[in-house]
PDB file of N, CA, C and O in Angstrom:
ATOM      1  N   MET A   1      11.055  -3.119 -10.157  1.00  0.00           N
ATOM      2  CA  MET A   1      10.128  -2.955  -9.011  1.00  0.00           C
ATOM      3  C   MET A   1       9.643  -1.500  -8.972  1.00  0.00           C
ATOM      4  O   MET A   1      10.448  -0.571  -9.050  1.00  0.00           O
ATOM      5  N   ARG A   2       8.328  -1.310  -8.851  1.00  0.00           N
ATOM      6  CA  ARG A   2       7.773  -0.008  -8.784  1.00  0.00           C
ATOM      7  C   ARG A   2       7.926   0.683  -7.440  1.00  0.00           C
ATOM      8  O   ARG A   2       8.061   0.021  -6.411  1.00  0.00           O
ATOM      9  N   SER A   3       7.906   1.964  -7.440  1.00  0.00           N
ATOM     10  CA  SER A   3       7.975   2.627  -6.142  1.00  0.00           C
ATOM     11  C   SER A   3       6.638   2.559  -5.384  1.00  0.00           C
ATOM     12  O   SER A   3       5.575   2.386  -5.982  1.00  0.00           O
ATOM     13  N   LEU A   4       6.719   2.697  -4.078  1.00  0.00           N
ATOM     14  CA  LEU A   4       5.485   2.614  -3.260  1.00  0.00           C
ATOM     15  C   LEU A   4       4.538   3.765  -3.582  1.00  0.00           C
ATOM     16  O   LEU A   4       3.323   3.571  -3.579  1.00  0.00           O
ATOM     17  N   ASN A   5       5.061   4.957  -3.860  1.00  0.00           N
ATOM     18  CA  ASN A   5       4.145   6.016  -4.197  1.00  0.00           C
ATOM     19  C   ASN A   5       3.439   5.810  -5.536  1.00  0.00           C
ATOM     20  O   ASN A   5       2.295   6.236  -5.694  1.00  0.00           O
ATOM     21  N   THR A   6       4.092   5.171  -6.495  1.00  0.00           N
ATOM     22  CA  THR A   6       3.447   4.787  -7.755  1.00  0.00           C
ATOM     23  C   THR A   6       2.320   3.779  -7.508  1.00  0.00           C
ATOM     24  O   THR A   6       1.243   3.876  -8.097  1.00  0.00           O
ATOM     25  N   ILE A   7       2.581   2.841  -6.654  1.00  0.00           N
ATOM     26  CA  ILE A   7       1.632   1.768  -6.315  1.00  0.00           C
ATOM     27  C   ILE A   7       0.433   2.423  -5.598  1.00  0.00           C
ATOM     28  O   ILE A   7      -0.728   2.129  -5.886  1.00  0.00           O
ATOM     29  N   ALA A   8       0.757   3.300  -4.675  1.00  0.00           N
ATOM     30  CA  ALA A   8      -0.332   3.983  -3.891  1.00  0.00           C
ATOM     31  C   ALA A   8      -1.229   4.800  -4.780  1.00  0.00           C
ATOM     32  O   ALA A   8      -2.439   4.838  -4.555  1.00  0.00           O
ATOM     33  N   ARG A   9      -0.666   5.474  -5.811  1.00  0.00           N
ATOM     34  CA  ARG A   9      -1.499   6.183  -6.731  1.00  0.00           C
ATOM     35  C   ARG A   9      -2.408   5.298  -7.511  1.00  0.00           C
ATOM     36  O   ARG A   9      -3.551   5.671  -7.780  1.00  0.00           O
ATOM     37  N   GLU A  10      -1.934   4.114  -7.894  1.00  0.00           N
ATOM     38  CA  GLU A  10      -2.784   3.133  -8.637  1.00  0.00           C
ATOM     39  C   GLU A  10      -3.888   2.623  -7.700  1.00  0.00           C
ATOM     40  O   GLU A  10      -5.032   2.464  -8.127  1.00  0.00           O
ATOM     41  N   ILE A  11      -3.566   2.374  -6.472  1.00  0.00           N
ATOM     42  CA  ILE A  11      -4.584   1.940  -5.475  1.00  0.00           C
ATOM     43  C   ILE A  11      -5.690   2.968  -5.363  1.00  0.00           C
ATOM     44  O   ILE A  11      -6.873   2.635  -5.435  1.00  0.00           O
ATOM     45  N   LYS A  12      -5.287   4.253  -5.183  1.00  0.00           N
ATOM     46  CA  LYS A  12      -6.259   5.360  -5.059  1.00  0.00           C
ATOM     47  C   LYS A  12      -7.191   5.398  -6.340  1.00  0.00           C
ATOM     48  O   LYS A  12      -8.409   5.548  -6.235  1.00  0.00           O
ATOM     49  N   LEU A  13      -6.585   5.263  -7.479  1.00  0.00           N
ATOM     50  CA  LEU A  13      -7.360   5.329  -8.694  1.00  0.00           C
ATOM     51  C   LEU A  13      -8.374   4.168  -8.783  1.00  0.00           C
ATOM     52  O   LEU A  13      -9.513   4.354  -9.209  1.00  0.00           O
ATOM     53  N   ASP A  14      -7.930   2.974  -8.372  1.00  0.00           N
ATOM     54  CA  ASP A  14      -8.813   1.781  -8.485  1.00  0.00           C
ATOM     55  C   ASP A  14      -9.844   1.734  -7.348  1.00  0.00           C
ATOM     56  O   ASP A  14     -11.021   1.451  -7.573  1.00  0.00           O
ATOM     57  N   TRP A  15      -9.393   2.010  -6.157  1.00  0.00           N
ATOM     58  CA  TRP A  15     -10.367   1.869  -5.007  1.00  0.00           C
ATOM     59  C   TRP A  15     -11.258   3.076  -4.847  1.00  0.00           C
ATOM     60  O   TRP A  15     -12.373   2.981  -4.334  1.00  0.00           O
ATOM     61  N   GLY A  16     -10.748   4.228  -5.297  1.00  0.00           N
ATOM     62  CA  GLY A  16     -11.535   5.411  -5.370  1.00  0.00           C
ATOM     63  C   GLY A  16     -11.970   5.952  -4.008  1.00  0.00           C
ATOM     64  O   GLY A  16     -11.161   5.959  -3.080  1.00  0.00           O
ATOM     65  N   SER A  17     -13.216   6.406  -3.853  1.00  0.00           N
ATOM     66  CA  SER A  17     -13.681   7.050  -2.639  1.00  0.00           C
ATOM     67  C   SER A  17     -14.108   6.031  -1.611  1.00  0.00           C
ATOM     68  O   SER A  17     -14.471   6.403  -0.495  1.00  0.00           O
ATOM     69  N   LYS A  18     -14.076   4.745  -1.955  1.00  0.00           N
ATOM     70  CA  LYS A  18     -14.463   3.691  -0.999  1.00  0.00           C
ATOM     71  C   LYS A  18     -13.344   3.056  -0.203  1.00  0.00           C
ATOM     72  O   LYS A  18     -13.493   1.960   0.336  1.00  0.00           O
ATOM     73  N   VAL A  19     -12.185   3.777  -0.132  1.00  0.00           N
ATOM     74  CA  VAL A  19     -11.026   3.254   0.617  1.00  0.00           C
ATOM     75  C   VAL A  19     -11.484   3.029   2.058  1.00  0.00           C
ATOM     76  O   VAL A  19     -12.100   3.898   2.676  1.00  0.00           O
ATOM     77  N   ASN A  20     -11.175   1.867   2.565  1.00  0.00           N
ATOM     78  CA  ASN A  20     -11.492   1.500   3.930  1.00  0.00           C
ATOM     79  C   ASN A  20     -10.824   2.521   4.900  1.00  0.00           C
ATOM     80  O   ASN A  20      -9.658   2.880   4.733  1.00  0.00           O
ATOM     81  N   TYR A  21     -11.582   2.961   5.891  1.00  0.00           N
ATOM     82  CA  TYR A  21     -11.092   3.951   6.857  1.00  0.00           C
ATOM     83  C   TYR A  21      -9.796   3.491   7.573  1.00  0.00           C
ATOM     84  O   TYR A  21      -8.929   4.300   7.904  1.00  0.00           O
ATOM     85  N   GLY A  22      -9.705   2.205   7.789  1.00  0.00           N
ATOM     86  CA  GLY A  22      -8.472   1.650   8.441  1.00  0.00           C
ATOM     87  C   GLY A  22      -7.251   1.620   7.576  1.00  0.00           C
ATOM     88  O   GLY A  22      -6.127   1.714   8.069  1.00  0.00           O
ATOM     89  N   ALA A  23      -7.472   1.484   6.226  1.00  0.00           N
ATOM     90  CA  ALA A  23      -6.389   1.435   5.281  1.00  0.00           C
ATOM     91  C   ALA A  23      -5.928   2.806   4.803  1.00  0.00           C
ATOM     92  O   ALA A  23      -4.789   2.952   4.360  1.00  0.00           O
ATOM     93  N   LYS A  24      -6.809   3.827   4.887  1.00  0.00           N
ATOM     94  CA  LYS A  24      -6.523   5.146   4.308  1.00  0.00           C
ATOM     95  C   LYS A  24      -5.313   5.826   4.936  1.00  0.00           C
ATOM     96  O   LYS A  24      -4.549   6.423   4.178  1.00  0.00           O
ATOM     97  N   PRO A  25      -5.061   5.799   6.234  1.00  0.00           N
ATOM     98  CA  PRO A  25      -3.833   6.466   6.715  1.00  0.00           C
ATOM     99  C   PRO A  25      -2.554   5.822   6.235  1.00  0.00           C
ATOM    100  O   PRO A  25      -1.550   6.501   6.022  1.00  0.00           O
ATOM    101  N   TYR A  26      -2.588   4.528   6.066  1.00  0.00           N
ATOM    102  CA  TYR A  26      -1.384   3.825   5.549  1.00  0.00           C
ATOM    103  C   TYR A  26      -1.191   4.034   4.064  1.00  0.00           C
ATOM    104  O   TYR A  26      -0.057   4.108   3.592  1.00  0.00           O
ATOM    105  N   LEU A  27      -2.299   4.133   3.307  1.00  0.00           N
ATOM    106  CA  LEU A  27      -2.263   4.465   1.921  1.00  0.00           C
ATOM    107  C   LEU A  27      -1.676   5.854   1.727  1.00  0.00           C
ATOM    108  O   LEU A  27      -0.870   6.069   0.822  1.00  0.00           O
ATOM    109  N   ASP A  28      -2.083   6.812   2.586  1.00  0.00           N
ATOM    110  CA  ASP A  28      -1.569   8.205   2.530  1.00  0.00           C
ATOM    111  C   ASP A  28      -0.104   8.179   2.838  1.00  0.00           C
ATOM    112  O   ASP A  28       0.647   8.917   2.199  1.00  0.00           O
ATOM    113  N   CYS A  29       0.357   7.390   3.764  1.00  0.00           N
ATOM    114  CA  CYS A  29       1.797   7.276   4.078  1.00  0.00           C
ATOM    115  C   CYS A  29       2.538   6.736   2.875  1.00  0.00           C
ATOM    116  O   CYS A  29       3.623   7.214   2.544  1.00  0.00           O
ATOM    117  N   MET A  30       1.974   5.765   2.231  1.00  0.00           N
ATOM    118  CA  MET A  30       2.644   5.115   1.049  1.00  0.00           C
ATOM    119  C   MET A  30       2.842   6.167  -0.065  1.00  0.00           C
ATOM    120  O   MET A  30       3.793   6.041  -0.836  1.00  0.00           O
ATOM    121  N   LEU A  31       2.008   7.165  -0.173  1.00  0.00           N
ATOM    122  CA  LEU A  31       2.210   8.147  -1.171  1.00  0.00           C
ATOM    123  C   LEU A  31       3.516   8.941  -0.968  1.00  0.00           C
ATOM    124  O   LEU A  31       4.050   9.533  -1.906  1.00  0.00           O
ATOM    125  N   ALA A  32       3.996   8.935   0.237  1.00  0.00           N
ATOM    126  CA  ALA A  32       5.241   9.689   0.535  1.00  0.00           C
ATOM    127  C   ALA A  32       6.442   8.814   0.528  1.00  0.00           C
ATOM    128  O   ALA A  32       7.541   9.295   0.807  1.00  0.00           O
ATOM    129  N   LEU A  33       6.298   7.527   0.220  1.00  0.00           N
ATOM    130  CA  LEU A  33       7.401   6.584   0.298  1.00  0.00           C
ATOM    131  C   LEU A  33       7.852   6.161  -1.133  1.00  0.00           C
ATOM    132  O   LEU A  33       7.034   6.051  -2.046  1.00  0.00           O
ATOM    133  N   ASP A  34       9.139   5.936  -1.288  1.00  0.00           N
ATOM    134  CA  ASP A  34       9.639   5.477  -2.537  1.00  0.00           C
ATOM    135  C   ASP A  34       9.940   3.975  -2.488  1.00  0.00           C
ATOM    136  O   ASP A  34       9.517   3.236  -3.376  1.00  0.00           O
ATOM    137  N   SER A  35      10.640   3.531  -1.499  1.00  0.00           N
ATOM    138  CA  SER A  35      11.188   2.178  -1.383  1.00  0.00           C
ATOM    139  C   SER A  35      10.609   1.503  -0.147  1.00  0.00           C
ATOM    140  O   SER A  35      10.195   2.165   0.805  1.00  0.00           O
ATOM    141  N   ILE A  36      10.588   0.173  -0.177  1.00  0.00           N
ATOM    142  CA  ILE A  36      10.194  -0.673   0.966  1.00  0.00           C
ATOM    143  C   ILE A  36      11.201  -0.469   2.132  1.00  0.00           C
ATOM    144  O   ILE A  36      10.897  -0.796   3.279  1.00  0.00           O
ATOM    145  N   ASN A  37      12.338   0.047   1.836  1.00  0.00           N
ATOM    146  CA  ASN A  37      13.431   0.296   2.861  1.00  0.00           C
ATOM    147  C   ASN A  37      13.366   1.648   3.408  1.00  0.00           C
ATOM    148  O   ASN A  37      14.210   1.968   4.245  1.00  0.00           O
ATOM    149  N   ASP A  38      12.411   2.542   3.015  1.00  0.00           N
ATOM    150  CA  ASP A  38      12.296   3.885   3.554  1.00  0.00           C
ATOM    151  C   ASP A  38      11.642   3.882   4.892  1.00  0.00           C
ATOM    152  O   ASP A  38      11.173   2.846   5.364  1.00  0.00           O
ATOM    153  N   ASN A  39      11.605   5.061   5.527  1.00  0.00           N
ATOM    154  CA  ASN A  39      10.907   5.273   6.746  1.00  0.00           C
ATOM    155  C   ASN A  39       9.945   6.402   6.598  1.00  0.00           C
ATOM    156  O   ASN A  39      10.201   7.358   5.867  1.00  0.00           O
ATOM    157  N   TYR A  40       8.801   6.299   7.308  1.00  0.00           N
ATOM    158  CA  TYR A  40       7.799   7.394   7.404  1.00  0.00           C
ATOM    159  C   TYR A  40       7.759   7.742   8.869  1.00  0.00           C
ATOM    160  O   TYR A  40       7.161   7.012   9.659  1.00  0.00           O
ATOM    161  N   GLY A  41       8.373   8.826   9.251  1.00  0.00           N
ATOM    162  CA  GLY A  41       8.498   9.136  10.650  1.00  0.00           C
ATOM    163  C   GLY A  41       9.281   8.060  11.396  1.00  0.00           C
ATOM    164  O   GLY A  41      10.410   7.741  11.021  1.00  0.00           O
ATOM    165  N   PHE A  42       8.686   7.497  12.453  1.00  0.00           N
ATOM    166  CA  PHE A  42       9.312   6.409  13.172  1.00  0.00           C
ATOM    167  C   PHE A  42       9.014   5.050  12.652  1.00  0.00           C
ATOM    168  O   PHE A  42       9.573   4.055  13.114  1.00  0.00           O
ATOM    169  N   ASP A  43       8.110   4.996  11.662  1.00  0.00           N
ATOM    170  CA  ASP A  43       7.689   3.685  11.096  1.00  0.00           C
ATOM    171  C   ASP A  43       8.416   3.322   9.858  1.00  0.00           C
ATOM    172  O   ASP A  43       8.695   4.191   9.032  1.00  0.00           O
ATOM    173  N   SER A  44       8.742   2.058   9.688  1.00  0.00           N
ATOM    174  CA  SER A  44       9.408   1.602   8.517  1.00  0.00           C
ATOM    175  C   SER A  44       8.338   1.437   7.434  1.00  0.00           C
ATOM    176  O   SER A  44       7.158   1.278   7.747  1.00  0.00           O
ATOM    177  N   ALA A  45       8.745   1.473   6.172  1.00  0.00           N
ATOM    178  CA  ALA A  45       7.858   1.255   5.040  1.00  0.00           C
ATOM    179  C   ALA A  45       7.246  -0.143   5.145  1.00  0.00           C
ATOM    180  O   ALA A  45       6.088  -0.343   4.778  1.00  0.00           O
ATOM    181  N   ARG A  46       8.000  -1.082   5.630  1.00  0.00           N
ATOM    182  CA  ARG A  46       7.522  -2.481   5.773  1.00  0.00           C
ATOM    183  C   ARG A  46       6.376  -2.515   6.715  1.00  0.00           C
ATOM    184  O   ARG A  46       5.436  -3.269   6.467  1.00  0.00           O
ATOM    185  N   ILE A  47       6.369  -1.745   7.802  1.00  0.00           N
ATOM    186  CA  ILE A  47       5.274  -1.729   8.771  1.00  0.00           C
ATOM    187  C   ILE A  47       4.048  -1.035   8.115  1.00  0.00           C
ATOM    188  O   ILE A  47       2.926  -1.526   8.237  1.00  0.00           O
ATOM    189  N   VAL A  48       4.263   0.084   7.435  1.00  0.00           N
ATOM    190  CA  VAL A  48       3.233   0.805   6.765  1.00  0.00           C
ATOM    191  C   VAL A  48       2.514  -0.085   5.763  1.00  0.00           C
ATOM    192  O   VAL A  48       1.283  -0.123   5.745  1.00  0.00           O
ATOM    193  N   VAL A  49       3.289  -0.827   4.897  1.00  0.00           N
ATOM    194  CA  VAL A  49       2.686  -1.720   3.899  1.00  0.00           C
ATOM    195  C   VAL A  49       1.935  -2.869   4.603  1.00  0.00           C
ATOM    196  O   VAL A  49       0.826  -3.234   4.214  1.00  0.00           O
ATOM    197  N   SER A  50       2.552  -3.411   5.620  1.00  0.00           N
ATOM    198  CA  SER A  50       1.940  -4.521   6.329  1.00  0.00           C
ATOM    199  C   SER A  50       0.599  -4.126   6.929  1.00  0.00           C
ATOM    200  O   SER A  50      -0.363  -4.888   6.837  1.00  0.00           O
ATOM    201  N   TYR A  51       0.518  -2.975   7.527  1.00  0.00           N
ATOM    202  CA  TYR A  51      -0.715  -2.450   8.060  1.00  0.00           C
ATOM    203  C   TYR A  51      -1.705  -2.125   7.033  1.00  0.00           C
ATOM    204  O   TYR A  51      -2.896  -2.381   7.210  1.00  0.00           O
ATOM    205  N   PHE A  52      -1.253  -1.559   5.942  1.00  0.00           N
ATOM    206  CA  PHE A  52      -2.168  -1.303   4.804  1.00  0.00           C
ATOM    207  C   PHE A  52      -2.813  -2.624   4.360  1.00  0.00           C
ATOM    208  O   PHE A  52      -4.038  -2.719   4.285  1.00  0.00           O
ATOM    209  N   LEU A  53      -2.012  -3.619   4.072  1.00  0.00           N
ATOM    210  CA  LEU A  53      -2.552  -4.890   3.638  1.00  0.00           C
ATOM    211  C   LEU A  53      -3.537  -5.523   4.624  1.00  0.00           C
ATOM    212  O   LEU A  53      -4.531  -6.134   4.230  1.00  0.00           O
ATOM    213  N   ALA A  54      -3.235  -5.361   5.923  1.00  0.00           N
ATOM    214  CA  ALA A  54      -4.135  -5.932   6.914  1.00  0.00           C
ATOM    215  C   ALA A  54      -5.488  -5.217   6.914  1.00  0.00           C
ATOM    216  O   ALA A  54      -6.497  -5.809   7.298  1.00  0.00           O
ATOM    217  N   ASN A  55      -5.518  -3.944   6.486  1.00  0.00           N
ATOM    218  CA  ASN A  55      -6.738  -3.150   6.499  1.00  0.00           C
ATOM    219  C   ASN A  55      -7.377  -3.084   5.129  1.00  0.00           C
ATOM    220  O   ASN A  55      -8.419  -2.446   4.976  1.00  0.00           O
ATOM    221  N   ALA A  56      -6.801  -3.710   4.143  1.00  0.00           N
ATOM    222  CA  ALA A  56      -7.265  -3.559   2.749  1.00  0.00           C
ATOM    223  C   ALA A  56      -8.016  -4.794   2.253  1.00  0.00           C
ATOM    224  O   ALA A  56      -8.092  -5.057   1.053  1.00  0.00           O
ATOM    225  N   ARG A  57      -8.562  -5.537   3.203  1.00  0.00           N
ATOM    226  CA  ARG A  57      -9.239  -6.799   2.806  1.00  0.00           C
ATOM    227  C   ARG A  57     -10.544  -6.529   2.001  1.00  0.00           C
ATOM    228  O   ARG A  57     -11.000  -7.398   1.257  1.00  0.00           O
ATOM    229  N   THR A  58     -11.116  -5.367   2.150  1.00  0.00           N
ATOM    230  CA  THR A  58     -12.359  -5.070   1.412  1.00  0.00           C
ATOM    231  C   THR A  58     -12.068  -4.618  -0.038  1.00  0.00           C
ATOM    232  O   THR A  58     -12.981  -4.542  -0.861  1.00  0.00           O
ATOM    233  N   TRP A  59     -10.785  -4.319  -0.342  1.00  0.00           N
ATOM    234  CA  TRP A  59     -10.408  -3.938  -1.650  1.00  0.00           C
ATOM    235  C   TRP A  59     -10.288  -5.229  -2.508  1.00  0.00           C
ATOM    236  O   TRP A  59      -9.455  -6.083  -2.204  1.00  0.00           O
ATOM    237  N   ARG A  60     -11.078  -5.371  -3.529  1.00  0.00           N
ATOM    238  CA  ARG A  60     -11.182  -6.600  -4.303  1.00  0.00           C
ATOM    239  C   ARG A  60     -11.061  -6.260  -5.796  1.00  0.00           C
ATOM    240  O   ARG A  60     -11.082  -5.097  -6.201  1.00  0.00           O
ATOM    241  N   GLY A  61     -10.933  -7.327  -6.591  1.00  0.00           N
ATOM    242  CA  GLY A  61     -10.828  -7.193  -8.011  1.00  0.00           C
ATOM    243  C   GLY A  61      -9.465  -7.579  -8.578  1.00  0.00           C
ATOM    244  O   GLY A  61      -8.559  -7.943  -7.828  1.00  0.00           O
ATOM    245  N   GLU A  62      -9.323  -7.501  -9.867  1.00  0.00           N
ATOM    246  CA  GLU A  62      -8.071  -7.944 -10.522  1.00  0.00           C
ATOM    247  C   GLU A  62      -6.923  -6.994 -10.137  1.00  0.00           C
ATOM    248  O   GLU A  62      -5.825  -7.467  -9.844  1.00  0.00           O
ATOM    249  N   VAL A  63      -7.143  -5.680 -10.130  1.00  0.00           N
ATOM    250  CA  VAL A  63      -6.044  -4.742  -9.729  1.00  0.00           C
ATOM    251  C   VAL A  63      -5.673  -5.014  -8.308  1.00  0.00           C
ATOM    252  O   VAL A  63      -4.482  -5.093  -8.010  1.00  0.00           O
ATOM    253  N   ALA A  64      -6.608  -5.161  -7.412  1.00  0.00           N
ATOM    254  CA  ALA A  64      -6.335  -5.399  -6.012  1.00  0.00           C
ATOM    255  C   ALA A  64      -5.502  -6.694  -5.862  1.00  0.00           C
ATOM    256  O   ALA A  64      -4.506  -6.717  -5.139  1.00  0.00           O
ATOM    257  N   LYS A  65      -5.904  -7.708  -6.516  1.00  0.00           N
ATOM    258  CA  LYS A  65      -5.189  -8.987  -6.415  1.00  0.00           C
ATOM    259  C   LYS A  65      -3.723  -8.818  -6.907  1.00  0.00           C
ATOM    260  O   LYS A  65      -2.801  -9.287  -6.240  1.00  0.00           O
ATOM    261  N   ARG A  66      -3.513  -8.180  -8.016  1.00  0.00           N
ATOM    262  CA  ARG A  66      -2.182  -7.964  -8.581  1.00  0.00           C
ATOM    263  C   ARG A  66      -1.298  -7.082  -7.673  1.00  0.00           C
ATOM    264  O   ARG A  66      -0.133  -7.391  -7.423  1.00  0.00           O
ATOM    265  N   VAL A  67      -1.876  -6.001  -7.201  1.00  0.00           N
ATOM    266  CA  VAL A  67      -1.132  -5.040  -6.372  1.00  0.00           C
ATOM    267  C   VAL A  67      -0.818  -5.654  -5.015  1.00  0.00           C
ATOM    268  O   VAL A  67       0.288  -5.476  -4.504  1.00  0.00           O
ATOM    269  N   LYS A  68      -1.773  -6.379  -4.415  1.00  0.00           N
ATOM    270  CA  LYS A  68      -1.491  -7.001  -3.143  1.00  0.00           C
ATOM    271  C   LYS A  68      -0.397  -8.057  -3.262  1.00  0.00           C
ATOM    272  O   LYS A  68       0.411  -8.217  -2.346  1.00  0.00           O
ATOM    273  N   LEU A  69      -0.364  -8.765  -4.360  1.00  0.00           N
ATOM    274  CA  LEU A  69       0.748  -9.728  -4.600  1.00  0.00           C
ATOM    275  C   LEU A  69       2.054  -8.978  -4.727  1.00  0.00           C
ATOM    276  O   LEU A  69       3.081  -9.412  -4.205  1.00  0.00           O
ATOM    277  N   GLU A  70       2.017  -7.844  -5.426  1.00  0.00           N
ATOM    278  CA  GLU A  70       3.275  -7.071  -5.625  1.00  0.00           C
ATOM    279  C   GLU A  70       3.772  -6.532  -4.261  1.00  0.00           C
ATOM    280  O   GLU A  70       4.974  -6.553  -3.996  1.00  0.00           O
ATOM    281  N   LEU A  71       2.909  -6.080  -3.449  1.00  0.00           N
ATOM    282  CA  LEU A  71       3.299  -5.581  -2.086  1.00  0.00           C
ATOM    283  C   LEU A  71       3.769  -6.666  -1.222  1.00  0.00           C
ATOM    284  O   LEU A  71       4.783  -6.501  -0.544  1.00  0.00           O
ATOM    285  N   ASN A  72       3.069  -7.832  -1.193  1.00  0.00           N
ATOM    286  CA  ASN A  72       3.572  -8.982  -0.424  1.00  0.00           C
ATOM    287  C   ASN A  72       4.968  -9.458  -0.869  1.00  0.00           C
ATOM    288  O   ASN A  72       5.808  -9.844  -0.056  1.00  0.00           O
ATOM    289  N   THR A  73       5.174  -9.414  -2.179  1.00  0.00           N
ATOM    290  CA  THR A  73       6.520  -9.821  -2.733  1.00  0.00           C
ATOM    291  C   THR A  73       7.578  -8.867  -2.239  1.00  0.00           C
ATOM    292  O   THR A  73       8.681  -9.284  -1.886  1.00  0.00           O
ATOM    293  N   MET A  74       7.242  -7.537  -2.209  1.00  0.00           N
ATOM    294  CA  MET A  74       8.203  -6.544  -1.700  1.00  0.00           C
ATOM    295  C   MET A  74       8.534  -6.837  -0.226  1.00  0.00           C
ATOM    296  O   MET A  74       9.688  -6.713   0.185  1.00  0.00           O
ATOM    297  N   LEU A  75       7.530  -7.223   0.562  1.00  0.00           N
ATOM    298  CA  LEU A  75       7.740  -7.511   1.958  1.00  0.00           C
ATOM    299  C   LEU A  75       8.678  -8.687   2.177  1.00  0.00           C
ATOM    300  O   LEU A  75       9.476  -8.697   3.115  1.00  0.00           O
ATOM    301  N   LYS A  76       8.571  -9.673   1.304  1.00  0.00           N
ATOM    302  CA  LYS A  76       9.353 -10.882   1.440  1.00  0.00           C
ATOM    303  C   LYS A  76      10.813 -10.698   0.994  1.00  0.00           C
ATOM    304  O   LYS A  76      11.724 -11.395   1.441  1.00  0.00           O
ATOM    305  N   GLY A  77      10.990  -9.688   0.058  1.00  0.00           N
ATOM    306  CA  GLY A  77      12.294  -9.478  -0.482  1.00  0.00           C
ATOM    307  C   GLY A  77      13.307  -8.878   0.354  1.00  0.00           C
ATOM    308  O   GLY A  77      14.439  -8.686  -0.090  1.00  0.00           O
TER     309      GLY A  77
END
């Protein structure tokens, strides 16, 4: 399983400058997280990832589909 910061870097590379304004703060938080069991301030990584996914609906394509599946799998685990 990849770290959240590795996944976040891939998202930034793929989504580029068009990152949705609602997803950006959560993506930035993910850059500082390693595991789905970590915390960012008072928020759990699970909350950060959940909010990112909720705001990342405009991110599309093969990379987006694969990464969203990976993040959802992490949330279920």
